[in-house]
C-alpha positions in Angstrom: 62.5 71.1 135.7 59.0 72.0 134.5 56.1 69.5 134.2 52.6 70.4 133.3 49.9 68.2 134.8 47.9 67.6 131.7 49.3 66.0 128.6 46.4 67.0 126.5 46.6 70.7 127.2 48.2 72.8 124.5 51.3 74.9 125.3 50.6 77.8 127.6 49.0 80.7 125.9 51.7 83.0 127.2 54.3 81.3 125.2 55.1 83.0 121.9 54.5 81.0 118.7 58.3 81.2 118.1 58.9 79.6 121.4 56.5 76.8 120.7 58.0 76.1 117.3 61.5 76.1 119.0 60.3 73.6 121.5 58.9 71.3 118.9 62.1 71.6 116.8 64.0 70.5 119.9 61.7 67.6 120.4 62.2 66.4 116.9 66.0 66.8 117.1 66.3 64.9 120.4 63.9 62.1 119.3 65.9 61.6 116.2 69.2 61.5 118.0 67.7 59.1 120.6 66.4 56.7 117.9 69.8 56.6 116.2 71.5 55.9 119.6 68.9 53.2 120.5 69.3 51.4 117.2 73.1 51.5 117.3 73.4 50.4 121.0 70.5 48.0 121.3 72.9 45.0 121.8 74.3 46.7 124.9 72.9 46.2 128.4 74.0 47.5 131.8 74.6 44.7 134.3 72.8 44.8 137.7 74.5 43.1 140.6 76.7 40.0 140.1 74.3 37.7 138.2 75.1 37.5 134.5 71.4 37.5 133.6 70.5 40.5 135.7 70.8 43.4 133.2 68.8 46.3 131.9 68.8 47.4 128.3 70.8 50.6 127.6 67.9 51.8 125.5 65.8 52.2 128.6 68.4 54.4 130.3 68.8 56.4 127.1 65.0 57.0 126.9 64.9 58.0 130.6 67.7 60.5 130.0 65.8 62.0 127.0 62.7 62.5 129.2 64.8 64.3 131.8 66.2 66.6 129.0 62.7 67.3 127.8 61.5 68.1 131.3 64.4 70.5 131.8 63.4 72.2 128.6 59.8 72.5 129.8 58.6 70.5 126.8 57.3 67.4 128.8 53.8 67.0 130.0 52.1 64.5 132.3 48.8 63.0 131.3 46.5 63.0 134.4 44.5 60.1 133.1 47.6 58.0 132.4 49.0 59.0 135.8 45.8 57.8 137.6 45.8 54.5 135.6 49.5 54.0 136.3 49.1 54.5 140.1 46.2 52.1 140.1 48.1 49.5 138.1 51.2 49.8 140.3 49.1 49.4 143.5 47.3 46.3 142.2 50.5 44.7 140.8 52.3 45.3 144.1 49.3 44.2 146.2 48.8 41.0 144.3 52.6 40.3 144.3 52.7 40.6 148.1 49.5 38.8 148.9 49.3 36.1 146.2 52.7 35.8 144.6 53.6 32.3 143.5 57.1 30.6 143.6 57.9 32.1 140.2 57.4 35.7 141.3 60.3 38.0 140.4 60.8 41.3 142.2 63.2 42.5 139.4 60.6 41.6 136.7 57.9 43.7 138.6 60.4 46.6 139.0 61.2 46.5 135.3 57.5 46.4 134.4 56.8 49.5 136.5 59.8 51.4 135.2 58.8 50.8 131.6 55.1 51.6 132.3 56.2 55.0 133.9 57.4 56.2 130.4 53.8 56.1 129.1 52.7 58.7 131.6 54.5 61.5 129.8 53.5 63.4 126.7 55.0 65.9 124.3 53.1 68.4 122.2 53.7 68.4 118.4 51.7 69.9 115.6 51.0 67.9 112.5 53.9 69.5 110.5 56.4 68.6 113.2 54.9 65.2 113.6 55.5 64.5 109.9 59.1 65.8 110.3 59.7 63.2 113.0 58.2 60.4 110.9 60.3 61.5 107.9 63.4 61.3 110.1 62.4 57.8 111.3 62.0 56.8 107.6 65.6 57.9 106.9 66.8 55.8 109.9 64.8 52.8 108.5 66.4 53.3 105.1 69.8 53.3 106.8 69.0 50.1 108.7 67.7 48.5 105.5 70.9 49.4 103.8 72.9 47.6 106.5 70.6 44.6 105.9 71.7 44.5 102.2 75.3 45.0 103.4 74.9 41.7 105.4 73.9 39.9 102.2 76.7 41.5 100.1 79.4 40.5 102.6 78.1 36.9 102.6 78.1 36.8 98.8 81.8 37.7 98.8 82.5 35.1 101.5 83.3 37.7 104.2 80.5 36.6 106.5 78.5 39.1 108.5 79.8 41.6 111.0 79.6 40.0 114.4 79.1 42.4 117.3 79.0 39.5 119.7 82.7 39.1 119.3 83.4 42.9 119.7 81.2 43.8 122.7 82.4 42.6 126.1 80.1 39.8 127.3 79.3 41.6 130.6 77.8 44.4 128.4 76.2 42.2 125.8 72.4 42.0 125.8 71.9 38.2 126.3 69.4 35.6 125.1 68.8 36.8 121.5 69.5 34.8 118.3 71.8 37.4 116.8 73.2 35.3 114.0 71.2 32.3 112.8 70.9 30.3 109.5 67.9 30.7 107.2 67.2 27.1 108.0 68.9 24.3 109.7 72.2 23.5 107.9 72.0 26.5 105.5 75.3 28.3 104.7 73.4 31.6 104.5 72.7 33.6 107.7 69.6 35.7 108.2 70.6 39.4 108.0 70.4 41.4 111.3 71.5 44.9 109.9 74.6 44.6 112.2 73.1 46.4 115.2 69.7 44.7 115.6 69.3 42.0 118.3 68.0 39.5 115.7 66.4 39.3 112.3 62.9 39.6 113.8 63.7 43.1 115.2 65.0 44.5 111.9 62.0 43.0 110.0 59.6 44.7 112.5 61.5 48.0 112.1 61.1 47.9 108.3 57.5 46.8 108.5 56.7 49.9 110.7 58.5 52.1 108.1 56.4 50.6 105.3 53.2 51.3 107.2 54.3 54.9 107.8 55.3 55.3 104.2 51.9 54.0 103.0 49.9 56.2 105.3 51.9 59.5 105.4 54.2 59.9 102.4 53.7 57.3 99.8 57.0 57.7 98.0 57.3 54.8 95.5 61.1 54.6 95.7 61.0 54.2 99.5 58.3 51.6 99.3 60.2 49.6 96.7 63.5 49.7 98.7 61.8 48.9 102.1 59.7 46.2 100.6 62.7 44.5 99.0 64.5 44.8 102.4 61.5 43.2 104.2 61.5 40.3 101.8 65.3 39.9 102.0 65.2 39.9 105.8 63.6 36.4 106.0 61.9 37.7 109.2 58.5 36.2 109.7 57.6 38.7 112.5 57.9 41.7 110.3 56.0 40.0 107.4 53.2 39.0 109.9 53.0 42.6 111.1 52.8 43.9 107.5 50.0 41.4 106.7 48.1 42.3 109.8 48.4 46.1 108.9 47.3 45.8 105.3 43.5 45.9 105.9 43.9 49.2 107.8 46.3 50.9 105.3 44.9 49.8 101.9 42.3 52.6 102.1 45.1 55.1 101.7 46.7 53.4 98.7 45.6 54.6 95.2 43.6 51.9 93.4 46.0 52.0 90.5 48.8 51.0 92.7 46.8 48.2 94.3 45.9 46.9 90.8 49.6 47.1 89.8 50.5 45.2 92.9 48.0 42.4 92.1 49.4 42.2 88.5 53.0 42.0 89.9 52.1 39.4 92.5 53.0 36.4 90.4 56.4 37.9 89.6 57.1 38.7 93.2 56.1 35.2 94.2 58.4 33.7 91.6 61.3 35.8 92.8 60.6 34.9 96.4 60.4 31.2 95.5 63.7 31.5 93.7 65.6 32.8 96.8 63.8 30.3 99.0 61.6 32.8 100.8 58.4 31.0 100.3 59.8 27.8 101.8 61.0 29.8 104.8 57.5 31.3 105.3 55.9 27.8 105.0 58.4 26.4 107.6 57.7 29.3 109.9 53.9 28.8 109.7 54.3 25.2 110.8 56.1 26.5 113.9 52.9 27.8 115.6 51.9 24.2 116.4 55.3 22.8 117.3 56.5 22.9 120.9 59.8 24.6 121.6 59.9 26.5 118.3 60.4 30.3 118.1 56.9 30.9 116.5 55.2 28.7 119.1 57.0 30.5 122.0 56.3 34.0 120.6 52.7 33.7 119.5 51.0 30.4 120.5 52.3 30.1 124.0 51.3 33.7 125.1 47.8 33.1 123.6 47.6 29.9 125.6 48.6 31.7 128.8 45.9 34.3 128.2 43.3 31.6 127.7 44.4 29.8 130.8 44.1 33.0 132.8 40.6 33.7 131.4 39.2 30.2 131.9 41.3 28.9 134.8 41.6 30.2 138.3 39.4 33.3 138.6 42.1 35.2 140.5 44.5 34.9 137.5 41.9 36.7 135.3 41.8 39.8 137.6 45.3 40.1 139.1 47.5 37.8 136.9 50.1 35.4 138.1 52.8 37.8 139.2 55.7 39.3 137.3 58.2 36.8 136.1 55.7 34.0 136.0 55.1 33.9 132.3 55.5 30.4 131.0 59.0 29.7 129.7 60.2 26.9 127.4 63.4 25.4 126.2 63.9 24.0 122.7 65.8 20.9 121.9 68.7 23.1 120.8 68.9 24.8 124.2 67.6 28.3 123.2 65.6 29.9 125.9 62.4 31.8 125.0 60.0 33.7 127.3 
């Protein structure tokens, strides 16, 4: 296993250009395979111990295996700066947990946090051409996921319902605590699409939103933008739409003015179509969630912001060392769904 100690250093000068290209081709291939595996298996978790809720996502283990393969190939690097920051972070987190941990402190949460943070120490070297190849592969995966989203709708239209992996995966291996299948609104006969494999609608909407940003900034293929845009609107996922709205100010500079003008002209038509399928009402309902206790929007966006504000303006120790892993405020809605 070979690891260079500086992630920002180019490949060794002794390596032939053909060898460097071969390594980058290998990186693209393994990243693409990993992304497909992670998408398809994201509802699977590996149980830890006897507790039903103690589990680790299979995706983390897959990524760890990929890092090992890259290291064996000699294509993995370690960033010195990231390594120093990681060691400092780990020391402070461990020290504060031991000395100042509250009753809500969780050893497993801290362990998971450190494991995930370890992944960010590593780097791979790609030139711009290979980087675009990887992004192009990601776009193909996103198109496949969006196609499954439309399959969800097609199966509902012919009264077959959506494919339910919850009934196919053994519960001990099922990644718990996600709203996998949920109605568009309370009492609706229509379910939000999840593209079969995604944990919930918000995940597929985020996935598609990232693909749209990549398409706008790197490729700008109109057919991809139309297909992915229609998929995002059809997802009824507020998280992806919020991500897209937040990204627009940064990507509009790369969009031709003619396309922006055409989009403005088409906006009334898009709004009318969205209103016809009930999307505008869904968005309005989701916006009101930010101020309603126990709702998904409040737990995902408002509550974390409140926790940060409490840390900044409350006890000074919280500002510098936090409250301990696993102590993030949790809430329970009237319907019994748990959110962290």
